[in-house]
Backbone as ProteinMPNN parsed JSONL, in Angstrom:
{"seq_chain_A": "XXXXXXXXXXXXXXXXXXXXXXXXXXXXXXXXXXXXXXXXXXXXXXXXXXXXXXXXXXXXXXXXXXXXXXXXXXXXXXXXXXXXXXXXXXXXXXXXXXXXXXXXXXXXXXXXXXXXXXXXXXXXXXXXXXXXXXXXXXXXXXXXXXXXXXXXXXXXXXXXXXXXXXXXXXX", "coords_chain_A": {"N_chain_A": [[-6.833, 1.238, -18.851], [-4.807, 0.843, -16.925], [-4.569, 3.457, -15.864], [-7.054, 3.864, -14.565], [-6.991, 1.708, -12.763], [-4.752, 2.606, -11.331], [-5.792, 4.858, -10.089], [-7.675, 3.772, -8.428], [-6.039, 2.134, -6.796], [-4.414, 4.058, -5.623], [-6.116, 5.145, -3.792], [-6.875, 5.765, -0.434], [-6.963, 3.405, 2.307], [-10.126, 1.989, 3.096], [-11.66, 1.214, 5.915], [-13.9, 0.13, 7.305], [-16.164, 0.21, 10.192], [-14.578, -0.334, 12.439], [-12.241, 1.102, 12.376], [-11.483, 2.962, 14.197], [-9.748, 1.951, 16.08], [-6.54, 1.811, 17.665], [-3.824, 3.123, 15.841], [-1.8, 1.171, 13.74], [-2.064, -1.068, 15.273], [-2.625, -4.449, 14.874], [-3.426, -6.868, 15.842], [-3.788, -9.096, 18.648], [-2.34, -8.128, 21.816], [0.799, -9.438, 22.98], [0.51, -12.09, 25.132], [-1.909, -11.257, 26.142], [-5.101, -12.26, 27.163], [-4.429, -14.94, 27.548], [-4.613, -16.219, 29.841], [-5.955, -18.822, 31.994], [-9.257, -19.737, 31.211], [-9.805, -17.289, 29.902], [-10.468, -15.747, 26.941], [-11.443, -16.423, 23.456], [-14.932, -17.233, 23.198], [-16.127, -20.524, 23.512], [-17.296, -22.163, 20.744], [-17.849, -19.865, 19.312], [-18.145, -18.579, 16.113], [-16.906, -17.39, 13.01], [-17.041, -16.834, 9.624], [-14.693, -15.797, 7.694], [-13.922, -14.158, 4.609], [-11.771, -13.315, 1.897], [-11.492, -11.431, -0.959], [-10.558, -10.09, -4.139], [-8.243, -8.303, -6.242], [-4.962, -8.448, -7.745], [-2.285, -6.701, -9.203], [0.601, -6.334, -11.274], [3.091, -4.243, -12.492], [5.726, -2.479, -14.128], [7.489, -2.565, -11.838], [5.699, -2.106, -9.691], [3.18, -2.946, -7.415], [-0.181, -3.538, -7.131], [-2.834, -3.884, -4.943], [-6.141, -4.748, -4.364], [-8.49, -5.359, -1.959], [-11.128, -6.984, -0.48], [-12.677, -7.805, 2.457], [-14.844, -10.005, 4.068], [-17.457, -11.082, 6.352], [-19.108, -13.907, 6.745], [-20.508, -14.901, 8.855], [-21.465, -17.035, 11.614], [-21.183, -15.165, 13.689], [-20.491, -11.868, 14.922], [-17.48, -9.868, 14.404], [-15.136, -7.904, 16.125], [-12.804, -7.061, 14.962], [-10.312, -8.177, 12.534], [-7.298, -9.607, 11.337], [-5.561, -9.418, 8.28], [-3.122, -10.93, 6.304], [-0.651, -10.204, 3.981], [1.598, -11.742, 1.982], [4.393, -11.394, 0.076], [6.302, -12.834, -2.654], [8.49, -11.519, -3.588], [10.808, -9.023, -2.486], [9.684, -5.842, -1.16], [10.213, -2.361, -1.898], [11.996, -0.281, 0.346], [10.954, 2.136, 2.833], [8.286, 2.91, 2.242], [5.132, 4.228, 2.925], [2.259, 2.954, 4.59], [-1.341, 2.461, 4.711], [-2.986, 3.618, 7.737], [-4.095, 1.443, 9.124], [-2.422, -0.644, 8.584], [0.703, -2.454, 8.806], [4.276, -2.976, 8.326], [5.476, -6.194, 8.375], [7.696, -7.418, 7.539], [10.176, -7.075, 4.861], [8.75, -8.238, 2.894], [6.163, -8.815, 3.819], [2.935, -7.572, 4.689], [0.703, -6.633, 7.165], [-2.72, -6.119, 7.956], [-5.401, -4.482, 9.665], [-8.874, -5.335, 9.516], [-10.993, -3.913, 10.5], [-14.241, -3.563, 12.032], [-16.259, -6.322, 11.446], [-19.352, -7.248, 10.831], [-21.587, -10.048, 11.248], [-22.734, -11.866, 8.411], [-22.492, -9.857, 6.351], [-20.704, -7.81, 7.028], [-18.219, -5.715, 5.767], [-14.878, -4.951, 4.914], [-12.631, -2.852, 3.226], [-9.636, -2.52, 1.316], [-6.927, -0.879, -0.2], [-3.818, -1.046, -1.793], [-0.887, 0.378, -3.007], [2.19, -0.475, -3.991], [5.806, -0.333, -4.239], [8.091, -2.499, -5.712], [11.286, -4.021, -4.779], [12.907, -4.577, -6.957], [12.607, -5.195, -10.534], [10.54, -7.385, -11.063], [9.512, -10.067, -13.163], [7.343, -11.522, -12.457], [5.461, -12.379, -9.571], [4.409, -13.924, -6.493], [1.531, -13.749, -4.367], [0.462, -14.283, -1.167], [-2.511, -14.452, 0.55], [-3.901, -14.336, 3.661], [-5.896, -14.994, 6.616], [-4.748, -13.803, 9.578], [-5.474, -13.519, 12.17], [-8.421, -13.705, 14.199], [-10.498, -11.817, 15.945], [-11.862, -12.918, 18.867], [-13.152, -15.107, 17.631], [-13.234, -18.531, 17.553], [-13.459, -20.45, 15.627], [-13.608, -21.226, 12.157], [-15.326, -22.568, 9.859], [-15.077, -22.719, 7.121], [-12.299, -22.293, 5.975], [-11.11, -22.069, 3.461], [-11.859, -19.853, 1.943], [-10.579, -17.723, 2.869], [-7.975, -17.842, 2.383], [-5.552, -17.482, 0.047], [-3.479, -17.966, -2.819], [-1.759, -16.273, -5.167], [-0.477, -16.085, -8.392], [1.112, -13.55, -10.053], [1.66, -11.957, -13.014], [3.868, -9.613, -14.692], [2.164, -7.807, -16.264], [0.343, -5.882, -15.882], [-2.239, -6.524, -15.801], [-5.215, -7.295, -13.896], [-5.22, -9.84, -11.483], [-7.491, -12.037, -10.311], [-8.712, -13.014, -7.161]], "CA_chain_A": [[-7.053, 0.359, -17.706], [-3.787, 1.095, -15.896], [-4.851, 4.722, -15.22], [-8.168, 3.557, -13.678], [-6.433, 0.941, -11.691], [-3.928, 3.422, -10.491], [-6.626, 5.742, -9.24], [-8.277, 2.886, -7.419], [-5.007, 1.733, -5.907], [-3.876, 5.23, -4.944], [-7.047, 5.558, -2.779], [-6.485, 5.324, 0.911], [-7.725, 2.236, 2.826], [-11.399, 2.183, 3.704], [-11.496, 0.056, 6.761], [-15.106, -0.157, 8.108], [-16.433, 0.893, 11.484], [-13.614, -0.597, 13.48], [-11.042, 1.813, 12.066], [-11.131, 3.775, 15.276], [-8.751, 1.305, 16.971], [-5.219, 2.454, 17.645], [-3.098, 3.043, 14.557], [-0.744, 0.179, 13.684], [-2.404, -2.317, 15.985], [-3.197, -5.417, 13.942], [-3.722, -8.169, 16.452], [-3.711, -9.051, 20.107], [-1.014, -7.892, 22.431], [1.389, -10.686, 23.346], [0.181, -12.46, 26.458], [-3.291, -10.835, 26.522], [-6.151, -13.285, 26.945], [-3.868, -16.299, 27.528], [-4.796, -16.795, 31.145], [-6.918, -19.865, 32.026], [-10.596, -19.29, 31.192], [-9.962, -16.018, 29.23], [-10.159, -15.92, 25.478], [-12.639, -16.57, 22.703], [-15.936, -18.144, 23.677], [-16.186, -21.779, 22.845], [-18.4, -22.171, 19.866], [-18.001, -18.649, 18.502], [-17.646, -18.918, 14.76], [-17.042, -16.352, 11.99], [-16.508, -17.233, 8.362], [-14.042, -14.696, 6.938], [-13.602, -14.408, 3.195], [-11.026, -12.265, 1.315], [-11.516, -11.449, -2.369], [-10.106, -8.914, -4.767], [-7.313, -8.568, -7.35], [-3.542, -7.997, -7.565], [-1.697, -6.339, -10.523], [2.011, -6.017, -11.227], [3.579, -3.455, -13.674], [6.785, -1.551, -13.993], [7.965, -2.559, -10.462], [4.639, -1.703, -8.829], [2.208, -3.944, -7.094], [-1.525, -3.003, -6.654], [-3.764, -4.897, -4.307], [-7.421, -4.343, -3.867], [-8.933, -6.469, -1.15], [-12.398, -6.886, 0.238], [-12.776, -8.802, 3.553], [-16.217, -10.139, 4.48], [-17.755, -12.051, 7.399], [-20.353, -14.627, 6.376], [-21.107, -15.211, 10.107], [-22.678, -16.437, 12.155], [-20.885, -14.273, 14.788], [-19.76, -10.577, 14.569], [-16.055, -9.736, 14.846], [-14.708, -6.496, 16.257], [-11.811, -6.885, 13.887], [-9.464, -9.281, 12.257], [-6.042, -9.208, 10.635], [-5.271, -10.108, 7.047], [-1.635, -10.943, 6.034], [-0.244, -10.323, 2.586], [2.981, -12.087, 1.918], [4.844, -11.35, -1.327], [7.466, -13.61, -2.88], [9.611, -10.581, -3.834], [10.857, -7.894, -1.45], [9.21, -4.482, -1.512], [11.138, -1.274, -1.745], [11.901, 0.265, 1.65], [10.53, 3.525, 2.994], [6.94, 3.103, 1.81], [4.119, 4.353, 3.921], [1.088, 2.166, 4.405], [-2.494, 2.994, 5.409], [-2.883, 3.552, 9.175], [-4.549, 0.158, 9.6], [-1.52, -1.62, 8.15], [2.14, -2.306, 9.101], [5.214, -3.912, 7.669], [5.976, -7.244, 9.229], [9.086, -7.612, 6.945], [10.164, -6.374, 3.532], [7.838, -9.037, 2.058], [4.849, -9.012, 4.477], [2.14, -6.501, 5.215], [-0.45, -7.054, 7.947], [-3.629, -4.995, 8.088], [-6.709, -4.65, 10.355], [-9.999, -5.175, 8.7], [-12.046, -3.128, 11.11], [-15.354, -4.334, 12.46], [-16.974, -7.168, 10.42], [-20.559, -7.825, 11.325], [-22.0, -11.269, 10.652], [-23.581, -11.814, 7.186], [-22.551, -8.62, 5.613], [-19.619, -6.859, 7.38], [-17.211, -5.581, 4.742], [-13.782, -4.037, 5.003], [-11.917, -2.711, 1.957], [-8.197, -2.131, 1.47], [-6.233, -0.627, -1.402], [-2.405, -0.777, -1.558], [-0.017, 0.633, -4.124], [3.543, -0.67, -3.453], [6.922, -0.518, -5.173], [8.98, -3.662, -5.527], [12.729, -3.632, -4.7], [13.437, -4.714, -8.307], [11.655, -5.215, -11.522], [10.276, -8.797, -11.279], [8.55, -10.493, -14.312], [6.261, -12.181, -11.814], [5.559, -12.63, -8.114], [3.3, -14.547, -5.839], [1.053, -13.079, -3.176], [-0.341, -15.16, -0.342], [-3.404, -13.665, 1.358], [-4.451, -15.225, 4.752], [-6.331, -14.366, 7.885], [-3.741, -14.124, 10.578], [-6.075, -13.425, 13.514], [-9.899, -13.384, 14.195], [-10.751, -11.434, 17.339], [-13.056, -13.532, 19.519], [-13.721, -16.288, 16.92], [-12.464, -19.74, 17.763], [-13.655, -21.36, 14.561], [-14.014, -20.804, 10.813], [-15.516, -23.864, 9.186], [-14.731, -22.656, 5.765], [-11.129, -21.486, 5.842], [-10.608, -21.965, 2.153], [-12.207, -18.611, 1.25], [-9.771, -16.613, 3.386], [-6.563, -18.222, 2.066], [-5.356, -17.52, -1.432], [-2.142, -17.833, -3.345], [-1.986, -15.745, -6.491], [0.7, -15.8, -9.227], [0.895, -12.309, -10.804], [2.656, -11.615, -14.091], [4.097, -8.151, -14.795], [1.42, -7.354, -17.45], [-0.61, -4.754, -15.519], [-3.588, -7.096, -15.684], [-5.682, -7.683, -12.601], [-5.36, -11.286, -11.302], [-8.519, -12.061, -9.356], [-8.733, -14.142, -6.207]], "C_chain_A": [[-6.077, 0.669, -16.608], [-4.056, 2.371, -15.196], [-6.001, 4.554, -14.24], [-7.771, 2.808, -12.502], [-5.578, 1.728, -10.721], [-4.682, 4.338, -9.579], [-7.181, 4.956, -8.085], [-7.221, 2.521, -6.359], [-4.373, 2.854, -5.097], [-4.827, 5.644, -3.809], [-6.543, 5.054, -1.424], [-7.378, 4.148, 1.354], [-9.01, 2.682, 3.429], [-11.605, 0.94, 4.623], [-12.752, -0.138, 7.698], [-15.158, 0.505, 9.446], [-15.428, 0.68, 12.506], [-12.297, 0.212, 13.288], [-10.6, 2.759, 13.226], [-10.097, 3.231, 16.278], [-7.413, 1.994, 16.736], [-4.464, 2.142, 16.33], [-2.014, 2.017, 14.717], [-1.001, -1.068, 14.428], [-3.118, -3.277, 15.092], [-3.546, -6.714, 14.56], [-3.653, -8.021, 17.977], [-2.377, -8.755, 20.647], [-0.525, -9.234, 22.945], [1.001, -10.914, 24.8], [-1.234, -12.023, 26.961], [-4.28, -11.935, 26.236], [-5.674, -14.696, 27.029], [-4.097, -16.965, 28.881], [-5.907, -17.905, 31.014], [-8.314, -19.27, 32.089], [-10.86, -17.963, 30.466], [-9.613, -16.241, 27.796], [-11.543, -16.025, 24.727], [-13.654, -17.529, 23.342], [-15.919, -19.319, 22.86], [-17.42, -21.771, 21.912], [-18.568, -20.958, 18.995], [-17.36, -18.856, 17.176], [-17.9, -17.691, 13.841], [-16.388, -16.897, 10.754], [-16.028, -16.045, 7.537], [-13.773, -15.113, 5.523], [-12.861, -13.153, 2.663], [-11.072, -12.459, -0.213], [-11.056, -10.122, -2.884], [-9.261, -9.212, -5.943], [-5.973, -7.949, -7.022], [-3.04, -7.758, -9.056], [-0.226, -6.02, -10.279], [2.412, -5.364, -12.575], [4.707, -2.566, -13.323], [7.321, -1.44, -12.522], [6.953, -2.014, -9.455], [3.672, -2.789, -8.61], [0.943, -3.216, -6.529], [-2.278, -4.113, -6.085], [-5.05, -4.146, -3.921], [-8.123, -5.473, -3.234], [-10.193, -6.092, -0.4], [-12.431, -8.089, 1.212], [-14.269, -8.813, 3.965], [-16.361, -11.189, 5.586], [-19.089, -12.643, 7.074], [-21.058, -15.175, 7.615], [-20.815, -16.58, 10.583], [-22.443, -15.385, 13.289], [-20.187, -12.958, 14.266], [-18.313, -10.677, 15.068], [-15.752, -8.224, 15.038], [-13.63, -6.098, 15.305], [-11.037, -8.181, 13.641], [-8.199, -8.744, 11.592], [-5.794, -10.086, 9.422], [-3.782, -9.888, 6.8], [-1.415, -11.091, 4.57], [1.167, -10.502, 2.468], [3.376, -12.155, 0.399], [6.13, -12.173, -1.533], [8.678, -12.801, -3.22], [9.598, -9.501, -2.84], [10.301, -6.581, -2.044], [10.245, -3.459, -1.256], [10.873, -0.702, -0.297], [11.329, 1.68, 1.619], [9.103, 3.851, 2.536], [6.023, 3.172, 2.933], [2.892, 3.518, 3.536], [-0.066, 2.9, 5.007], [-2.401, 2.79, 6.903], [-3.293, 2.294, 9.742], [-3.535, -0.988, 9.259], [-0.094, -1.35, 8.731], [2.96, -3.349, 8.427], [5.585, -4.914, 8.708], [7.424, -7.644, 8.775], [9.027, -6.916, 5.628], [9.218, -7.108, 2.481], [6.421, -9.233, 2.607], [4.208, -7.77, 4.969], [0.982, -7.126, 5.975], [-1.349, -5.849, 8.12], [-4.901, -5.41, 8.862], [-7.825, -4.538, 9.359], [-11.07, -4.207, 9.214], [-13.171, -4.1, 11.49], [-16.01, -5.096, 11.271], [-18.19, -7.84, 11.056], [-20.934, -9.116, 10.527], [-22.942, -11.042, 9.431], [-23.594, -10.425, 6.594], [-21.51, -7.559, 5.99], [-18.592, -6.902, 6.314], [-16.132, -4.601, 5.125], [-12.972, -4.066, 3.655], [-10.561, -2.185, 2.177], [-7.662, -2.013, 0.033], [-4.758, -0.287, -1.124], [-1.787, -0.571, -2.964], [1.436, 0.628, -3.656], [4.566, -0.763, -4.572], [7.729, -1.804, -4.781], [10.432, -3.192, -5.455], [13.382, -3.738, -6.093], [12.376, -4.587, -9.308], [11.306, -6.669, -11.883], [9.332, -8.964, -12.451], [7.26, -11.129, -13.741], [6.532, -12.167, -10.281], [4.284, -13.362, -7.661], [2.895, -13.845, -4.615], [0.21, -14.126, -2.449], [-1.174, -14.275, 0.574], [-4.034, -14.669, 2.407], [-4.995, -14.391, 5.868], [-5.352, -14.839, 8.931], [-4.374, -14.182, 11.982], [-7.52, -13.003, 13.38], [-10.208, -13.066, 15.669], [-12.043, -12.103, 17.815], [-13.658, -14.746, 18.763], [-12.748, -17.434, 16.974], [-12.525, -20.624, 16.496], [-14.013, -20.67, 13.301], [-14.053, -22.106, 10.0], [-15.27, -23.9, 7.683], [-13.514, -21.794, 5.521], [-10.593, -21.348, 4.461], [-10.904, -20.654, 1.462], [-11.446, -17.477, 1.914], [-8.279, -16.905, 3.263], [-6.453, -18.261, 0.574], [-3.832, -17.411, -1.742], [-2.288, -17.454, -4.82], [-0.675, -15.461, -7.221], [0.311, -14.606, -10.1], [1.99, -12.034, -11.79], [2.693, -10.061, -14.247], [3.534, -7.632, -16.098], [0.525, -6.141, -17.193], [-1.991, -5.304, -15.408], [-3.971, -7.422, -14.261], [-5.852, -9.187, -12.522], [-6.288, -11.423, -10.086], [-8.412, -13.265, -8.436], [-10.085, -14.046, -5.458]], "O_chain_A": [[-6.478, 0.754, -15.447], [-3.807, 2.435, -13.992], [-5.911, 5.088, -13.134], [-8.119, 3.149, -11.371], [-5.647, 1.566, -9.502], [-4.28, 4.577, -8.44], [-7.167, 5.393, -6.934], [-7.493, 2.596, -5.161], [-3.854, 2.62, -4.006], [-4.421, 6.414, -2.938], [-5.866, 4.029, -1.332], [-8.455, 3.952, 0.79], [-9.032, 3.645, 4.196], [-11.706, -0.196, 4.158], [-12.564, -0.564, 8.837], [-14.273, 1.287, 9.793], [-15.384, 1.472, 13.447], [-11.336, -0.024, 14.02], [-9.484, 3.278, 13.219], [-9.642, 3.935, 17.181], [-7.207, 2.668, 15.727], [-4.497, 1.023, 15.818], [-1.355, 1.991, 15.756], [-0.273, -2.048, 14.273], [-4.178, -2.925, 14.576], [-3.947, -7.627, 13.839], [-3.478, -6.92, 18.497], [-1.363, -9.08, 20.029], [-1.334, -10.087, 23.311], [1.151, -10.01, 25.622], [-1.66, -12.387, 28.057], [-4.278, -12.489, 25.137], [-6.403, -15.605, 26.633], [-3.805, -18.149, 29.046], [-6.677, -17.91, 30.054], [-8.566, -18.393, 32.915], [-12.011, -17.53, 30.405], [-8.592, -16.846, 27.469], [-12.608, -15.758, 25.285], [-13.267, -18.522, 23.957], [-15.729, -19.237, 21.646], [-18.5, -21.376, 22.35], [-19.34, -20.988, 18.036], [-16.198, -19.251, 17.081], [-18.954, -17.058, 13.896], [-15.262, -17.388, 10.829], [-16.782, -15.393, 6.815], [-13.439, -16.266, 5.251], [-13.287, -12.035, 2.954], [-10.728, -13.533, -0.706], [-11.139, -9.118, -2.176], [-9.465, -10.225, -6.613], [-5.849, -7.071, -6.168], [-3.351, -8.516, -9.975], [0.147, -5.505, -9.225], [2.101, -5.886, -13.646], [4.659, -1.924, -12.274], [7.57, -0.334, -12.042], [7.37, -1.489, -8.422], [3.352, -3.517, -9.549], [1.019, -2.414, -5.598], [-2.364, -5.191, -6.674], [-5.039, -3.101, -3.27], [-8.352, -6.489, -3.891], [-10.294, -5.034, 0.221], [-12.234, -9.235, 0.808], [-14.869, -7.759, 4.18], [-15.511, -12.066, 5.741], [-20.107, -11.952, 7.122], [-22.086, -15.84, 7.488], [-19.969, -17.256, 9.998], [-23.402, -14.791, 13.782], [-19.415, -12.983, 13.308], [-17.978, -11.429, 15.983], [-16.09, -7.4, 14.189], [-13.543, -4.944, 14.885], [-11.099, -9.131, 14.421], [-8.081, -7.547, 11.33], [-5.81, -11.315, 9.504], [-3.249, -8.808, 7.052], [-1.942, -12.02, 3.957], [1.942, -9.599, 2.783], [2.767, -12.868, -0.398], [6.975, -12.193, -0.638], [9.796, -13.312, -3.158], [8.54, -9.078, -2.376], [10.438, -6.284, -3.23], [11.119, -3.691, -0.421], [9.742, -0.651, 0.185], [11.23, 2.324, 0.574], [8.766, 5.032, 2.459], [6.058, 2.327, 3.827], [2.534, 3.389, 2.365], [0.14, 3.866, 5.741], [-1.761, 1.825, 7.319], [-2.86, 2.019, 10.861], [-3.77, -2.146, 9.605], [0.258, -0.225, 9.085], [2.491, -4.411, 8.018], [5.974, -4.547, 9.817], [8.226, -8.139, 9.567], [8.041, -6.268, 5.275], [8.97, -6.62, 1.378], [5.566, -9.772, 1.905], [4.867, -6.961, 5.621], [0.346, -8.055, 5.478], [-0.895, -4.735, 8.381], [-5.395, -6.529, 8.726], [-7.746, -3.727, 8.436], [-11.931, -3.75, 8.463], [-13.054, -5.309, 11.289], [-16.265, -4.509, 10.219], [-18.07, -8.863, 11.73], [-20.646, -9.246, 9.337], [-23.802, -10.161, 9.436], [-24.672, -9.878, 6.361], [-21.438, -6.515, 5.341], [-18.113, -7.978, 5.957], [-16.438, -3.515, 5.617], [-12.695, -5.115, 3.074], [-10.332, -1.459, 3.143], [-7.888, -2.875, -0.817], [-4.458, 0.616, -0.343], [-2.127, -1.249, -3.933], [1.888, 1.576, -3.013], [4.268, -1.198, -5.684], [7.968, -2.071, -3.603], [10.784, -2.134, -5.976], [14.346, -3.02, -6.356], [11.343, -3.968, -9.051], [11.744, -7.145, -12.931], [8.469, -8.123, -12.703], [6.247, -11.255, -14.43], [7.654, -11.973, -9.811], [3.264, -13.398, -8.349], [3.743, -13.372, -3.86], [-0.649, -14.772, -3.049], [-0.627, -13.442, 1.297], [-4.609, -15.693, 2.037], [-4.614, -13.235, 6.053], [-5.14, -16.03, 9.156], [-3.837, -14.839, 12.874], [-7.857, -12.108, 12.605], [-10.18, -13.953, 16.523], [-13.128, -11.898, 17.271], [-14.611, -15.344, 19.261], [-11.609, -17.341, 16.516], [-11.666, -21.491, 16.34], [-14.661, -19.623, 13.334], [-13.045, -22.646, 9.543], [-15.256, -24.963, 7.062], [-13.62, -20.71, 4.948], [-9.668, -20.559, 4.264], [-10.254, -20.349, 0.462], [-11.661, -16.326, 1.535], [-7.446, -16.303, 3.941], [-7.182, -18.996, -0.093], [-3.057, -16.827, -0.984], [-2.857, -18.201, -5.615], [0.149, -14.687, -6.734], [-0.699, -14.648, -10.802], [3.151, -11.892, -11.405], [1.726, -9.347, -13.98], [4.258, -7.097, -16.937], [0.031, -5.483, -18.108], [-2.879, -4.59, -14.942], [-3.101, -7.799, -13.476], [-6.53, -9.778, -13.362], [-5.948, -10.997, -8.983], [-8.073, -14.372, -8.857], [-10.371, -14.873, -4.593]]}, "name": "protein", "num_of_chains": 1, "seq": "XXXXXXXXXXXXXXXXXXXXXXXXXXXXXXXXXXXXXXXXXXXXXXXXXXXXXXXXXXXXXXXXXXXXXXXXXXXXXXXXXXXXXXXXXXXXXXXXXXXXXXXXXXXXXXXXXXXXXXXXXXXXXXXXXXXXXXXXXXXXXXXXXXXXXXXXXXXXXXXXXXXXXXXXXXX"}
């Protein structure tokens, strides 16, 4: 099981059609779109959902994440935030669609998510700074490009307790 999971987690991020955006950019630039009358259209709605699993073993954390848009509006991209209760080891490279926000937080672009079927996938294989027996991962949508509303925010916010057993904890 661990070897299959390791192969899956070692895969690079597959980020949908929106992956052509600039590397490392995970959200709007500061100050852009804040002028009066500029910004998301009133009434634009996208229902983002994040699902997958997290595993912890021998000081390694594996995350496999699928982001979906249940509509009704398309999104050119969104940002998902993964916050870990334990610090990660320094010097680790992330997929080009992701960046370190701190030693405990990774933020990643989803790529384009079309309404009712747009899917972005992400696989991370990270080293923890120590050898924790457990950790918590919080998965949230940090930004939705052009969408002012998500009437079902519960499916894009998860808190997962992961024990160092190597087992996948599903969210």
